[in-house]
C-alpha angles and dihedrals in degrees: 000000000000115000119241110263111243092182126030121171123179128179093345120170128171139165145145120271102330098329114103116220103172130036110172115171096183135352130162131182118189130217115286097012118138110214126194106203119197142166141136123291111283094024092116104258096140090040090056091051090051090052092049091051094047094244088119129032122218124246087236140345136059129286116189121186115187087351091301116124106228092195090065093054126089117235094262092050090050090052092052092045091051093049092050103040108023131066113204126201112184133200091243092036092230095230118163103245096208094053126081121253089252092053093046090056092045090059087082089067093040091061092041107037092163092063119105109270101211113175092192091057091049091051090048097053092043089054093044091051095043095243104156129195089256091053093046090060095054124095114252090240089064095059131100119243091258092050092049089053093054090048090052090051092049090052091049092051099043097093093042091241121205091222129041117196117192122185112196092315095164100047094104096047132093119238096267095049091042092056092045090053093049092052091049093047096050096042090051095048089049087062093048092040088226125166112238131212107186123183122197142147088215103094091186087075091065090088089073093061138077094214131038113200124188105208090216090060091060087075087067095064092252124155114223106271131205115252 
């Protein structure tokens, strides 16, 4: 039985001013797949993630996420869709420094009030990520880089998103913390059965993923293939 496509891109082009960056004839990612996306600097990795999340709109072509055509949505609808169905983990984590850890995590529900507020799930992910009551009361600005990363992951997981998008989330970590984070990330998404698109320059992380996708190969109308 064919898996439900979580991502489907057809005839997508995008660039800045008149310079094209991405030209993707056809790309599909199925439910539950874990994709390691790589490519040289300037190849458009972050741009692709912004297209997948609806932050940017393509020049032409169709981008469907969970069988919803983002190009047919207005900006506000795309924002609500992203908050409900996507979990984002950024390179700089994007925590609000003046808010507590607890409030930073709760922002996921604030931007998606229709999502299922399950206190037992919140307690579970806090325990899994080692976020104690003492830590929850701290301001985000008082955290170490590793702690900020776990908070960002908790926020991304709170709504049990169908799609997790991670943009270089381990770049500021040493090897030990990097490996701990990868194990936490993949064990958590196994519970939520989320699809994962993970971008990194660190090719050693590819071992954690089912699929390795060179961004440059997407211009050759290739579907992501298992290794």
